[in-house]
PAKEPA-42021 format. One record per residue (C-alpha): residue in one letter; x, y, z. Coordinates in Angstrom, 1 decimal. Layout:
+------+--------+--------+--------+
: resn :      x :      y :      z :
+------+--------+--------+--------+
:    A :      X :      Y :      Z :
...
+------+--------+--------+--------+
***
This chain:
+------+--------+--------+--------+
: resn :      x :      y :      z :
+------+--------+--------+--------+
:    M :    0.0 :    0.0 :    0.0 :
:    S :    1.2 :    3.5 :   -0.8 :
:    M :    2.0 :    5.7 :    2.1 :
:    S :    1.2 :    9.3 :    2.7 :
:    E :    3.8 :   11.9 :    3.2 :
:    A :    3.2 :   11.9 :    7.0 :
:    L :    3.9 :    8.2 :    7.2 :
:    T :    6.9 :    8.4 :    4.8 :
:    K :    8.4 :   11.0 :    7.0 :
:    A :    8.2 :    8.7 :   10.0 :
:    L :    9.7 :    5.7 :    8.3 :
:    P :   13.2 :    6.4 :    9.8 :
:    L :   11.7 :    5.8 :   13.3 :
:    L :   10.6 :    2.3 :   12.3 :
:    A :   13.9 :    1.6 :   10.6 :
:    A :   15.8 :    2.7 :   13.7 :
:    L :   13.9 :    0.2 :   15.9 :
:    E :   14.1 :   -2.6 :   13.3 :
:    A :   17.9 :   -2.1 :   13.1 :
:    R :   18.1 :   -3.0 :   16.8 :
:    G :   16.1 :   -6.1 :   16.2 :
:    F :   12.6 :   -4.9 :   17.3 :
:    E :    9.3 :   -5.1 :   15.5 :
:    A :    7.8 :   -1.6 :   14.8 :
:    V :    4.6 :   -0.7 :   12.9 :
:    F :    2.3 :    2.1 :   12.3 :
:    V :   -0.9 :    1.5 :   14.2 :
:    G :   -4.4 :    2.7 :   14.9 :
:    G :   -6.0 :    5.8 :   13.4 :
:    C :   -3.2 :    6.7 :   11.0 :
:    V :   -3.6 :    3.3 :    9.3 :
:    R :   -7.4 :    3.6 :    9.2 :
:    D :   -7.2 :    7.1 :    7.6 :
:    T :   -4.5 :    6.0 :    5.2 :
:    L :   -6.8 :    3.3 :    3.9 :
:    L :   -9.6 :    5.8 :    3.5 :
:    G :   -7.4 :    8.4 :    1.8 :
:    R :   -8.0 :   10.9 :    4.6 :
:    P :   -5.5 :   13.4 :    6.0 :
:    L :   -3.7 :   12.1 :    9.1 :
:    K :   -4.0 :   13.9 :   12.4 :
:    D :   -1.3 :   11.9 :   14.2 :
:    V :    1.1 :    9.1 :   13.4 :
:    D :    1.3 :    6.5 :   16.1 :
:    I :    3.9 :    3.7 :   16.3 :
:    A :    3.8 :    0.5 :   18.2 :
:    T :    6.9 :   -1.7 :   18.9 :
:    S :    8.1 :   -4.8 :   20.7 :
:    A :   10.9 :   -2.6 :   22.2 :
:    S :   10.4 :   -1.7 :   25.9 :
:    P :   10.2 :    2.0 :   26.8 :
:    E :   13.8 :    2.0 :   28.0 :
:    E :   14.9 :    0.5 :   24.7 :
:    V :   12.9 :    3.1 :   22.8 :
:    I :   14.6 :    5.9 :   24.7 :
:    A :   18.0 :    4.3 :   24.0 :
:    A :   17.3 :    4.2 :   20.3 :
:    F :   16.7 :    7.9 :   19.7 :
:    P :   18.6 :   11.0 :   20.7 :
:    R :   15.6 :   13.1 :   21.7 :
:    T :   12.8 :   11.6 :   23.6 :
:    I :   10.1 :   12.7 :   26.2 :
:    P :    8.9 :   10.1 :   28.8 :
:    T :    5.3 :   11.0 :   28.4 :
:    G :    3.6 :    7.9 :   29.7 :
:    L :    6.2 :    5.3 :   30.7 :
:    Q :    3.7 :    3.4 :   33.0 :
:    H :    1.6 :    2.7 :   29.9 :
:    G :    4.6 :    2.1 :   27.7 :
:    T :    4.5 :    5.4 :   25.7 :
:    V :    7.6 :    7.5 :   24.8 :
:    T :    7.4 :   10.6 :   22.6 :
:    V :   10.2 :   10.9 :   20.1 :
:    V :   11.2 :   14.2 :   18.5 :
:    H :   12.1 :   13.7 :   14.9 :
:    E :   12.7 :   16.4 :   12.2 :
:    G :   10.6 :   19.0 :   14.0 :
:    G :    7.7 :   16.6 :   14.7 :
:    T :    6.7 :   14.5 :   17.7 :
:    Y :    5.7 :   10.8 :   17.5 :
:    E :    4.3 :    8.6 :   20.2 :
:    I :    5.9 :    5.2 :   20.3 :
:    T :    4.1 :    2.7 :   22.5 :
:    T :    5.3 :   -0.8 :   23.5 :
:    F :    3.1 :   -3.7 :   22.6 :
:    R :    0.9 :   -4.3 :   25.7 :
:    T :   -2.1 :   -6.1 :   27.1 :
:    E :   -4.3 :   -4.8 :   29.8 :
:    S :   -5.8 :   -6.4 :   32.9 :
:    A :   -9.2 :   -5.9 :   34.3 :
:    Y :  -10.4 :   -2.3 :   34.1 :
:    E :  -11.1 :   -0.2 :   37.1 :
:    R :  -14.4 :    1.7 :   37.2 :
:    F :  -15.1 :    0.8 :   33.6 :
:    R :  -12.5 :    3.2 :   32.3 :
:    R :   -8.8 :    2.4 :   33.0 :
:    P :   -6.9 :   -0.9 :   33.2 :
:    S :   -5.7 :   -1.7 :   36.7 :
:    E :   -2.5 :   -3.1 :   35.2 :
:    V :   -0.6 :   -2.9 :   31.9 :
:    R :    1.7 :   -5.8 :   30.9 :
:    F :    4.2 :   -5.3 :   28.1 :
:    V :    4.4 :   -8.1 :   25.4 :
:    T :    6.3 :   -8.8 :   22.3 :
:    E :    3.5 :  -10.1 :   20.0 :
:    L :    1.8 :   -7.5 :   17.8 :
:    K :   -1.5 :   -9.5 :   17.7 :
:    E :   -1.8 :   -9.3 :   21.5 :
:    D :   -1.5 :   -5.6 :   21.3 :
:    L :   -4.1 :   -5.2 :   18.6 :
:    Q :   -6.5 :   -7.5 :   20.4 :
:    R :   -6.9 :   -5.1 :   23.3 :
:    R :   -8.1 :   -2.2 :   21.0 :
:    D :  -11.7 :   -1.0 :   20.7 :
:    F :  -12.9 :   -1.5 :   17.1 :
:    T :  -11.6 :   -3.5 :   14.2 :
:    I :  -11.0 :   -0.4 :   12.1 :
:    N :   -8.6 :    0.8 :   14.8 :
:    A :   -7.0 :   -2.6 :   15.3 :
:    M :   -4.9 :   -2.6 :   12.1 :
:    A :   -1.1 :   -2.1 :   11.7 :
:    M :    1.1 :   -1.3 :    8.7 :
:    R :    4.7 :   -2.4 :    8.4 :
:    A :    7.4 :   -0.2 :    6.9 :
:    D :    7.1 :   -1.9 :    3.5 :
:    G :    3.3 :   -1.1 :    3.4 :
:    T :    2.0 :   -4.6 :    4.2 :
:    M :   -1.0 :   -4.8 :    6.5 :
:    V :   -1.4 :   -6.7 :    9.7 :
:    D :   -5.2 :   -7.1 :   10.1 :
:    P :   -6.1 :  -10.1 :   12.3 :
:    F :   -9.6 :   -8.9 :   13.1 :
:    G :  -10.9 :   -7.9 :    9.7 :
:    G :  -10.7 :   -4.1 :    9.9 :
:    C :  -10.0 :   -3.7 :    6.2 :
:    R :  -13.1 :   -5.7 :    5.3 :
:    D :  -15.2 :   -3.8 :    7.8 :
:    L :  -14.1 :   -0.5 :    6.3 :
:    E :  -14.9 :   -1.7 :    2.8 :
:    R :  -18.4 :   -2.9 :    3.9 :
:    G :  -18.9 :    0.3 :    6.0 :
:    I :  -19.3 :   -1.5 :    9.3 :
:    L :  -18.2 :   -0.5 :   12.8 :
:    R :  -17.6 :   -3.6 :   14.9 :
:    C :  -15.9 :   -4.2 :   18.3 :
:    V :  -12.8 :   -6.3 :   18.4 :
:    G :  -13.8 :   -9.7 :   19.7 :
:    E :  -16.7 :   -9.8 :   22.2 :
:    A :  -18.5 :   -6.5 :   22.1 :
:    D :  -19.8 :   -6.8 :   25.7 :
:    A :  -16.3 :   -7.3 :   27.0 :
:    R :  -14.8 :   -4.3 :   25.0 :
:    L :  -17.5 :   -1.9 :   26.2 :
:    Q :  -17.4 :   -3.0 :   29.8 :
:    E :  -13.6 :   -2.6 :   29.8 :
:    D :  -13.9 :    1.1 :   28.9 :
:    A :  -17.4 :    2.6 :   28.9 :
:    L :  -16.2 :    5.7 :   27.0 :
:    R :  -16.1 :    3.3 :   23.9 :
:    I :  -19.9 :    3.4 :   23.9 :
:    V :  -19.8 :    7.1 :   23.0 :
:    R :  -16.7 :    6.7 :   20.7 :
:    A :  -18.7 :    4.1 :   18.7 :
:    V :  -21.3 :    6.7 :   17.9 :
:    R :  -18.6 :    9.3 :   17.0 :
:    F :  -16.8 :    6.9 :   14.7 :
:    A :  -20.0 :    5.6 :   13.0 :
:    A :  -21.0 :    9.2 :   12.2 :
:    A :  -17.6 :   10.5 :   11.2 :
:    Y :  -16.8 :    7.6 :    8.9 :
:    D :  -20.4 :    7.0 :    7.7 :
:    L :  -20.4 :    3.4 :    9.1 :
:    R :  -23.3 :    1.1 :   10.1 :
:    I :  -22.9 :   -0.2 :   13.6 :
:    A :  -22.8 :   -4.0 :   13.6 :
:    P :  -25.9 :   -5.5 :   15.2 :
:    G :  -23.9 :   -7.2 :   18.0 :
:    T :  -22.1 :   -4.0 :   18.8 :
:    W :  -25.3 :   -2.0 :   18.7 :
:    R :  -27.1 :   -4.3 :   21.1 :
:    A :  -24.1 :   -4.2 :   23.4 :
:    I :  -24.1 :   -0.3 :   23.3 :
:    R :  -27.8 :   -0.3 :   24.3 :
:    R :  -27.3 :   -3.0 :   26.9 :
:    H :  -24.4 :   -1.3 :   28.7 :
:    R :  -25.4 :    2.4 :   28.2 :
:    G :  -25.9 :    2.8 :   31.9 :
:    L :  -22.1 :    2.5 :   32.4 :
:    L :  -21.8 :    6.0 :   31.1 :
:    A :  -22.6 :    7.1 :   34.7 :
:    H :  -19.0 :    6.1 :   35.5 :
:    I :  -17.4 :    8.4 :   32.8 :
:    A :  -16.3 :   11.9 :   33.8 :
:    M :  -18.3 :   14.6 :   32.1 :
:    E :  -15.2 :   16.3 :   30.6 :
:    R :  -14.6 :   13.1 :   28.6 :
:    I :  -18.2 :   13.1 :   27.4 :
:    G :  -17.8 :   16.7 :   26.5 :
:    L :  -14.7 :   16.0 :   24.4 :
:    E :  -16.5 :   13.4 :   22.5 :
:    F :  -19.6 :   15.6 :   21.9 :
:    D :  -17.3 :   18.4 :   20.7 :
:    K :  -15.8 :   16.0 :   18.1 :
:    M :  -19.2 :   14.9 :   17.0 :
:    I :  -20.7 :   18.3 :   16.5 :
:    G :  -17.5 :   19.5 :   14.8 :
:    G :  -17.4 :   16.4 :   12.5 :
:    S :  -18.7 :   15.8 :    9.0 :
:    R :  -22.0 :   14.3 :   10.1 :
:    P :  -23.2 :   15.9 :   13.3 :
:    E :  -26.8 :   15.1 :   12.5 :
:    R :  -26.1 :   11.4 :   12.2 :
:    A :  -24.2 :   11.5 :   15.5 :
:    G :  -27.3 :   13.1 :   17.1 :
:    A :  -29.6 :   10.5 :   15.6 :
:    L :  -27.4 :    7.6 :   16.9 :
:    L :  -27.2 :    9.2 :   20.4 :
:    A :  -31.0 :    9.5 :   20.4 :
:    A :  -31.8 :    6.1 :   19.1 :
:    S :  -29.3 :    4.4 :   21.6 :
:    G :  -30.7 :    6.2 :   24.6 :
:    L :  -27.2 :    7.4 :   25.7 :
:    L :  -28.3 :   11.0 :   26.3 :
:    G :  -30.2 :   10.0 :   29.4 :
:    C :  -27.3 :    8.0 :   30.9 :
:    T :  -24.6 :   10.5 :   31.6 :
:    K :  -23.0 :   11.0 :   35.0 :
:    E :  -24.6 :   14.4 :   35.3 :
:    P :  -28.0 :   15.0 :   33.6 :
:    L :  -28.2 :   16.9 :   30.3 :
:    P :  -31.0 :   19.5 :   29.8 :
:    E :  -34.5 :   17.9 :   29.7 :
:    A :  -34.9 :   19.2 :   26.1 :
:    F :  -32.1 :   16.8 :   25.0 :
:    A :  -33.8 :   13.8 :   26.6 :
:    S :  -37.3 :   14.8 :   25.3 :
:    A :  -36.1 :   15.3 :   21.7 :
:    A :  -34.1 :   12.0 :   21.9 :
:    A :  -37.1 :   10.1 :   23.2 :
:    A :  -39.4 :   11.5 :   20.5 :
:    Y :  -36.9 :   10.6 :   17.9 :
:    A :  -36.4 :    7.1 :   19.2 :
:    A :  -40.1 :    6.5 :   19.4 :
:    L :  -40.5 :    7.1 :   15.6 :
:    P :  -40.6 :    4.2 :   13.2 :
:    A :  -37.3 :    3.9 :   11.5 :
:    R :  -38.8 :    4.8 :    8.1 :
:    R :  -40.1 :    8.1 :    9.5 :
:    R :  -37.0 :    9.3 :   11.3 :
:    S :  -35.5 :   11.1 :    8.3 :
:    G :  -37.9 :   14.0 :    8.6 :
:    A :  -40.9 :   13.5 :   10.7 :
:    A :  -39.9 :   15.3 :   13.9 :
:    P :  -39.6 :   19.1 :   13.6 :
:    Q :  -36.1 :   19.2 :   14.9 :
:    T :  -34.9 :   16.4 :   12.6 :
:    S :  -35.0 :   18.4 :    9.4 :
:    G :  -33.2 :   21.2 :   11.2 :
:    F :  -30.4 :   18.8 :   12.4 :
:    R :  -29.6 :   18.1 :    8.8 :
:    G :  -28.5 :   21.7 :    8.4 :
:    L :  -25.9 :   21.6 :   11.1 :
:    A :  -23.1 :   20.3 :    8.8 :
:    G :  -23.6 :   23.4 :    6.6 :
:    I :  -22.5 :   25.7 :    9.5 :
:    P :  -18.7 :   26.0 :    9.3 :
:    D :  -17.9 :   27.0 :   12.9 :
:    A :  -18.4 :   24.3 :   15.6 :
:    E :  -19.4 :   26.9 :   18.2 :
:    D :  -22.2 :   28.1 :   15.9 :
:    R :  -23.3 :   24.5 :   15.4 :
:    W :  -23.7 :   24.3 :   19.2 :
:    A :  -25.8 :   27.5 :   19.2 :
:    A :  -28.0 :   26.2 :   16.3 :
:    L :  -28.5 :   22.9 :   18.1 :
:    C :  -29.5 :   24.5 :   21.4 :
:    A :  -31.8 :   26.9 :   19.5 :
:    L :  -33.5 :   24.0 :   17.7 :
:    L :  -34.1 :   22.3 :   21.1 :
:    G :  -35.5 :   25.5 :   22.6 :
:    L :  -32.8 :   26.2 :   25.1 :
:    G :  -32.4 :   29.8 :   26.4 :
:    G :  -29.1 :   31.5 :   27.2 :
:    D :  -29.0 :   30.4 :   30.8 :
:    E :  -29.8 :   26.8 :   29.9 :
:    G :  -27.1 :   26.8 :   27.2 :
:    A :  -24.5 :   28.2 :   29.6 :
:    K :  -25.5 :   25.5 :   32.1 :
:    L :  -25.1 :   22.8 :   29.5 :
:    F :  -21.6 :   23.9 :   28.7 :
:    G :  -20.8 :   24.0 :   32.4 :
:    T :  -22.1 :   20.4 :   32.7 :
:    L :  -19.8 :   19.4 :   29.8 :
:    R :  -16.9 :   21.2 :   31.5 :
:    Y :  -16.3 :   23.6 :   28.6 :
:    A :  -14.4 :   26.8 :   29.2 :
:    A :  -16.6 :   29.6 :   30.7 :
:    V :  -15.9 :   31.9 :   27.8 :
:    R :  -17.5 :   29.3 :   25.5 :
:    G :  -20.6 :   29.2 :   27.7 :
:    E :  -20.8 :   33.0 :   27.6 :
:    R :  -20.6 :   33.1 :   23.9 :
:    L :  -23.3 :   30.5 :   23.5 :
:    A :  -25.6 :   32.3 :   26.0 :
:    A :  -25.2 :   35.5 :   24.0 :
:    V :  -26.1 :   33.9 :   20.7 :
:    L :  -29.1 :   32.2 :   22.2 :
:    A :  -30.2 :   35.5 :   23.8 :
:    V :  -30.1 :   37.1 :   20.4 :
:    H :  -32.2 :   34.2 :   19.0 :
:    G :  -34.7 :   34.6 :   21.8 :
:    A :  -35.0 :   38.4 :   21.1 :
:    M :  -35.3 :   38.1 :   17.3 :
:    A :  -36.5 :   34.7 :   16.1 :
:    E :  -40.3 :   35.4 :   16.3 :
:    R :  -39.9 :   38.9 :   14.9 :
:    A :  -37.8 :   37.6 :   12.0 :
:    E :  -40.4 :   34.8 :   11.3 :
:    R :  -43.2 :   37.4 :   11.3 :
:    D :  -41.3 :   39.7 :    8.9 :
:    L :  -40.4 :   36.9 :    6.5 :
:    L :  -43.9 :   35.4 :    6.5 :
:    G :  -45.2 :   38.9 :    5.5 :
:    L :  -43.1 :   38.6 :    2.4 :
:    A :  -44.3 :   35.2 :    1.3 :
:    G :  -46.1 :   35.2 :   -2.0 :
:    S :  -44.6 :   38.5 :   -3.4 :
:    P :  -42.8 :   38.4 :   -6.7 :
:    A :  -39.1 :   37.6 :   -6.3 :
:    A :  -37.8 :   41.1 :   -7.2 :
:    E :  -40.3 :   42.8 :   -4.9 :
:    N :  -39.6 :   40.3 :   -2.2 :
:    A :  -35.9 :   40.9 :   -2.2 :
:    A :  -36.3 :   44.6 :   -2.1 :
:    A :  -38.8 :   44.5 :    0.7 :
:    A :  -36.6 :   42.1 :    2.7 :
:    A :  -33.7 :   44.5 :    2.5 :
:    R :  -35.8 :   47.3 :    4.1 :
:    L :  -36.1 :   46.3 :    7.7 :
:    P :  -39.3 :   47.5 :    9.5 :
:    D :  -38.5 :   50.3 :   12.0 :
:    D :  -39.5 :   48.3 :   15.0 :
:    T :  -37.4 :   45.3 :   13.8 :
:    R :  -34.4 :   47.6 :   13.2 :
:    R :  -34.8 :   49.0 :   16.7 :
:    S :  -35.1 :   45.6 :   18.3 :
:    W :  -32.2 :   44.3 :   16.3 :
:    I :  -29.8 :   47.1 :   17.3 :
:    L :  -30.8 :   46.8 :   20.9 :
:    A :  -30.2 :   43.1 :   20.8 :
:    A :  -26.8 :   43.6 :   19.2 :
:    L :  -25.8 :   46.2 :   21.9 :
:    R :  -27.0 :   44.1 :   24.8 :
:    H :  -25.6 :   40.8 :   23.7 :
:    G :  -22.7 :   41.8 :   21.5 :
:    Q :  -22.1 :   42.4 :   17.8 :
:    A :  -20.3 :   39.2 :   17.5 :
:    A :  -23.2 :   37.2 :   18.8 :
:    A :  -25.6 :   39.1 :   16.5 :
:    L :  -23.6 :   38.4 :   13.4 :
:    A :  -23.1 :   34.8 :   14.5 :
:    W :  -26.9 :   34.5 :   14.7 :
:    T :  -27.5 :   35.8 :   11.2 :
:    G :  -24.9 :   33.4 :    9.8 :
:    I :  -26.7 :   30.5 :   11.5 :
:    V :  -30.2 :   31.3 :   10.4 :
:    K :  -29.0 :   31.8 :    6.8 :
:    R :  -27.8 :   28.2 :    6.8 :
:    M :  -30.6 :   26.9 :    9.0 :
:    P :  -33.9 :   28.7 :    8.1 :
:    D :  -35.8 :   26.2 :   10.2 :
:    L :  -34.8 :   28.2 :   13.2 :
:    I :  -37.1 :   31.1 :   12.2 :
:    A :  -39.7 :   29.2 :   10.1 :
:    A :  -43.3 :   28.7 :   10.8 :
:    G :  -45.2 :   25.5 :   10.3 :
:    G :  -47.8 :   25.1 :    7.6 :
:    Q :  -45.8 :   26.9 :    4.9 :
:    T :  -43.9 :   25.5 :    2.0 :
:    A :  -40.1 :   25.9 :    2.1 :
:    E :  -40.3 :   28.6 :   -0.6 :
:    Q :  -42.9 :   30.5 :    1.3 :
:    R :  -41.2 :   30.2 :    4.7 :
:    Y :  -37.8 :   31.3 :    3.5 :
:    A :  -38.8 :   33.9 :    1.0 :
:    G :  -36.5 :   36.9 :    1.2 :
:    L :  -34.3 :   35.3 :    3.9 :
:    G :  -31.0 :   36.1 :    2.1 :
:    P :  -31.7 :   39.8 :    1.6 :
:    Y :  -33.2 :   40.0 :    5.1 :
:    A :  -30.2 :   38.5 :    6.8 :
:    Q :  -27.9 :   40.8 :    4.8 :
:    A :  -29.9 :   43.8 :    5.9 :
:    L :  -29.5 :   42.7 :    9.5 :
:    E :  -25.8 :   42.2 :    9.1 :
:    A :  -25.4 :   45.6 :    7.4 :
:    T :  -27.3 :   47.3 :   10.2 :
:    V :  -25.0 :   45.8 :   12.8 :
:    R :  -21.8 :   46.6 :   10.9 :
:    G :  -23.0 :   50.1 :   10.1 :
:    M :  -23.8 :   51.1 :   13.7 :
:    P :  -21.8 :   54.3 :   14.6 :
:    A :  -21.1 :   52.7 :   18.0 :
:    G :  -21.4 :   49.0 :   18.9 :
:    A :  -20.0 :   49.2 :   22.5 :
:    I :  -19.4 :   51.8 :   25.2 :
:    R :  -15.7 :   51.9 :   24.2 :
:    D :  -16.8 :   53.1 :   20.7 :
:    L :  -18.4 :   56.3 :   22.1 :
:    A :  -16.8 :   59.6 :   21.4 :
:    V :  -17.2 :   60.5 :   25.1 :
:    K :  -15.6 :   58.8 :   28.1 :
:    G :  -16.7 :   58.2 :   31.6 :
:    K :  -14.2 :   60.7 :   33.1 :
:    E :  -15.8 :   63.4 :   31.0 :
:    L :  -19.2 :   62.5 :   32.2 :
:    L :  -18.0 :   62.5 :   35.8 :
:    A :  -16.6 :   66.0 :   35.3 :
:    L :  -19.9 :   67.1 :   33.7 :
:    A :  -22.0 :   65.7 :   36.5 :
:    D :  -19.7 :   66.8 :   39.3 :
:    R :  -20.7 :   63.9 :   41.4 :
:    P :  -19.0 :   60.7 :   42.6 :
:    S :  -19.0 :   57.6 :   40.3 :
:    G :  -21.8 :   55.1 :   40.9 :
:    P :  -24.3 :   52.9 :   39.0 :
:    W :  -25.7 :   56.0 :   37.3 :
:    L :  -22.5 :   56.3 :   35.2 :
:    G :  -22.9 :   52.9 :   33.6 :
:    Q :  -26.6 :   53.5 :   33.0 :
:    L :  -25.8 :   56.9 :   31.4 :
:    L :  -23.1 :   55.4 :   29.2 :
:    Q :  -25.5 :   52.6 :   28.1 :
:    G :  -28.2 :   55.1 :   27.4 :
:    L :  -25.8 :   57.2 :   25.3 :
:    L :  -24.7 :   54.1 :   23.4 :
:    E :  -28.2 :   53.1 :   22.5 :
:    A :  -29.1 :   56.7 :   21.4 :
:    A :  -26.0 :   56.8 :   19.2 :
:    A :  -26.5 :   53.4 :   17.7 :
:    L :  -30.2 :   54.1 :   17.0 :
:    G :  -29.3 :   57.3 :   15.3 :
:    G :  -30.9 :   59.6 :   17.9 :
:    V :  -27.7 :   61.5 :   18.5 :
:    P :  -24.5 :   61.7 :   16.5 :
:    N :  -21.5 :   59.8 :   18.0 :
:    E :  -19.7 :   63.1 :   18.5 :
:    K :  -18.3 :   64.4 :   21.8 :
:    A :  -20.2 :   67.7 :   21.8 :
:    A :  -23.5 :   66.1 :   20.9 :
:    L :  -23.1 :   63.3 :   23.4 :
:    L :  -22.2 :   65.7 :   26.2 :
:    A :  -25.3 :   67.8 :   25.4 :
:    E :  -27.4 :   64.6 :   25.5 :
:    A :  -25.8 :   63.6 :   28.8 :
:    A :  -26.5 :   67.0 :   30.3 :
:    D :  -30.2 :   66.7 :   29.4 :
:    R :  -30.4 :   63.2 :   30.8 :
:    L :  -28.7 :   64.2 :   34.0 :
:    A :  -31.1 :   67.1 :   34.4 :
:    Q :  -34.0 :   64.6 :   34.1 :
:    I :  -32.4 :   62.5 :   36.8 :
:    D :  -31.9 :   65.4 :   39.1 :
:    K :  -35.3 :   66.9 :   38.6 :
:    P :  -37.2 :   64.4 :   40.8 :
:    Q :  -34.5 :   64.6 :   43.5 :
:    K :  -34.8 :   68.4 :   43.7 :
:    T :  -38.6 :   68.1 :   43.8 :
:    R :  -38.3 :   65.7 :   46.8 :
:    G :  -35.9 :   68.1 :   48.4 :
:    D :  -38.3 :   71.0 :   48.1 :
:    H :  -41.0 :   69.2 :   50.0 :
:    S :  -38.7 :   67.9 :   52.8 :
+------+--------+--------+--------+
***
C-alpha cells in the first residue's frame, strides 16, 4: 500500500527500531485514515521494544507515559508517540486498566483495541497486519468491536460514545452485535467523567455528520445515561426521535430536518448554538449545558449571548419573513432589504446588549438553517422567501452602527464625571449605556459635543425628581 507523506516522514523511526532487532509498525487511526485516503491527524507507532529500549534508540525523547509504555520521540521537528506492545488487565471503574503488561507479540496488542477499524497495523514496507478484519469492515462500511462487544464496552465505557462518533464521522453502520451491546451497557456512562463526554460531543458536533451522531445518540438512549443530567430538552427530543418508526426518522420530527443543516455551518461553536436553539434552550440553559460538559466559561458566555439574540429576534424575523411570502421575487428581495422600523430598533438593541459578534453569528446561523425562524404550515419557498436579503440587511445594520459598544463612544466616563460633578456610581454605567443606545439608533451623533449635550439633558432629568423631593422635605 502506498504511504502518505506523513507516514513516509516517520519511516526512519521504524527503521531505527528494526535495526536494533525490534518489530515496529504504524498502528491505529493513521492506518485507518490512510486506507480511507483521509489526511492524518497523528502518526502512532507500536513496537516490541520496551520503553527503555525506545529511549536508547533515539537522541531526543520525552517520557510522556512510561507506565503505559509510551515514549514521545522528537524527529525532524515533529513528535511521534511510540508505545510498547501491551495487554491490559481488568479495568477499574469501567475506564482504565488496573495493570498494563508489556508483550512482544503484535497481535496481542491489537486484540486489546476497541474497534476492528482501529486494530490494524502497517509495516514499513506497506504490508498490512489485520487479524480482526478491519479492512473488510471499512470496505463494507461497518463498525464492529474487536472480539466480544460486551467485554470491550465494559472494559472502557467511553467506547460506547466513541462508537457513535466513529460511526458518524466515517459513515459506518454499527454492527448488530455491537449496537445491542451499546444499548445493553449504556448505563455504564454514569462512570465516565463529564469532561470526557464533553470532548466526544465536541468532536461529534464539529465532525462531518453531526446530524447522524445526534440520531445515533437519540436512538441508543445514551443522552439519558450521563453521569450528570443533560437538559431535559435533549432527553425529550431523543425520546421523541427514538419512538418514531425507522422509516419516518428522516424528517418527521420538527427538529430532525433542522439537524440536517448543522453540517452546513462552518464553525463548531455556531453549530452548538444552532442545536441549542433547535431544542429551545435559552441563554442560561445553554451556559449551564456547557458547564455540565466542562467547557471553558468563555464558550458558555458566547453560547448564551447567541441564544439570547435568538430569543430576542426569532419570532420577529419569522413574522417579517412570512409577511413577504407570495410576493414576486424582485419585490420580495427589495422588501426584505428594508427592515421595518420596529425590527431595526429591536435588532440594534439586541446587538448592543448581547454583542455584535453574537448578533452576526446568529444571522450566519439562520442563513444556513432557516428552520430556526420558520413557521409550520408553509412550503419551504414561502417560509424562507427573502431570507437572504433580510439577513444581509440585519448584518449591514450591525456593521453600520456608529457605536457598537461603550468603548466606541466619542465621550468617556471621566468626561461625564466632570460634567455631572458627582462621585462615580451605578448612574454612570446607566448613562453610558443610554448614550450608546441613542448613538446606535441614530438619535444623537456619535460626537463628543452632541453626546455631552445629551448627557446633560439626561442628568437634568435624573436630578429633577431629586430636587422636587428636596423642596418638600
